[in-house]
N, C-alpha and C positions, 0 to 999 in steps of 0.2 A: 851425685847426691851429696849435699853438705853433711858434715858430721851432726849427729843429733844429741841433744842433752835435755833431760827432764829434771826440772827443779820442783820439789814438793815441799810446801811449807806446812809443818805440823802446827796445829793450834786448835782452839775451840771457838767456833763461830759465835756462840752466845757471849763470849768474853773477848771482844776485839781490843787491840792495843794494850793487852796485858803482857806481863813478863812471860806467862805461859804460852801466849800466842805470838811470840816474836817470830816464829817461822812464817806465819801468815803475813805479818808486817813486812818481812823482807820480800816475800813473793809479790805483795802489793807494790812495793817500791820498785822492784825489777820490772813489773808490768808497766808502771807509769814511765819509767826511764826508757824502756825500749818500745813503748807505744803498742804493747800487746793487749788487745781486747780479750777479756775472758768472759765466758758465759756459762750458765749452769749446764752441765752435761749430766743428764739423769742416768744415762747408762753406766757411768762410773761413779756417780754420787759426789759431785763437787764442781768447782769452778775451774774451767780449763781454757787455755788459750795457747796458740802456737803461731810462730812467725819465723821466717828466715831473717836473721838480723846480721848486720855488719858487727862483728863481735869483738871480743876481748883481744884478739890477735890480728885485727884488721883482716879477718877472714869471715866468710859466711858460715853461720851455724843455724841449724834448725832448733830453736829453743821452744820447749813446751813448759808452761808454768801451770802448776796444779795446786789447788787449795781444797782439801776434802771438806765436805759438809759435816761428816760424822765427827764426834769428839775424838781427839787424837789417840786415845787408848784403844779405840775400836775402829780406826780408820784404815787398817791394813787391807781389807777387801777392795776399797776404793783405790788405794795406792797401787796395789798389785795389778788391778784391772787396767789402770792408766798406764802402768809400765808396759804391760803386754800389748796394749793398743797403740803405743807410741814408739819408744826407743828399743823395746824388746830386751836389751841387755842391762842387767842391774848395774854394771860398771858405768853406764851412761846416765844413771840416776843419782841425784843429790837430794838428801833429805835434810831440811833446815829445821832445827829444833832448839829449844831452850836447854841450858845446862846449869843446874844449881851449883855444881862443883867448881865452876870457873869464874874468874873475875869478870865484873861487869864490863860490857863493851868489847869483850875478847871473842875472836872467831878462831875456832880450832877445826882443822880439817882432818878427817879420819876416813880410811878405807877399811871396810870389813870390821870384824871383831865383835865385841860385846856391845850391849845396849847401854852399859854403864848406869844401870838403874832407871833408864828412861822407858816407861811402859809403852809409849807410842812407838818408839824405835824397836823395842822388843817384839811388839805385835807384828811389825813388818818382817823382822828377821824370822819369826816363827812361821809366817805365811809363805815366805820364800824358801825356807828350809836350807838345803845345802847351797843354793844359789844366791846367798845373801851378801854378795860382794859389791855393795853399793857404797857411795860416799855419804858421809854425814858432815854437815856444817854445824858444829856445836856453838851456840851463841851463849856466852857467859852472862848469867843473871845473878851471880853470887848470892846465896841464901844466908840470911842472918839466922843462925841456929836458935836464937831466943824467940823466934816467931814461928808459929805453926806454918808448915810449907804451904798449905792451901790459902792461908791468910796472906802469904807473901806473894804467891804467883798470880793470884786472881785480881787484885786491884789494878787499876790503870797504871801503865808504865810511866815513869816520870818523863816530862816533855824533853829534857835534855837527851834522854836515851832514844826516844823516837826520832829526834832530829839527828842524832848520831848515825843511825842506820839509814836515814834519808839522805845523808850527805857524805860524811867523812869515811865511814867504812863501807859504803856502797862500792867505792873503788876497789877495796880489798876483796869484797865478795866477787866482783867481776873479774879481778885478777885470778882468783882461785878457780873460778869457772873456766877461765881460759886455760889454766894449767891442766885441768881435768880433760878438757877437749883435746889438748895437745897429747896428753898421755894416751887417750883412747885411740888416737890415730895410729899409734904404734902397736895396738893390740891386734 
């Protein structure tokens, strides 16, 4: 059986292509890149697709992509249900989300730890309890403190940033997913 990986994009479906929904954007880009068809899965409350792909390390990986329908701050039941129905182990799950604290177009990879103020990640940590050892891909959207956060994260993302995640840094995202797959083989 090939190694398994679940990538969850946090975002808000009513606000696509916004800074706050950059997790959804990246999951959509991965789906297009790997040709993974996703459909609504009512039992878990979101859009899910899976395929065995020739991956990041020229090896076969069973990749599941998930985009919750619920708003990110209350999406943890969907995320945890998808985790339990697919990869089982939190260390095989990557949650992709926005980060107000990091520079624009920066990807930071983190295993375990705090939510760093992100309510969507906090809800998943709370739902998993002591087993919250999943990876986070924090996507920098750098907040301009002079603007109310809601007014900053909810307008459409500038086109150059959408294009960035559709091309330049998709390679970095895939590279980091490969590193996680490799680490998980040693567990």
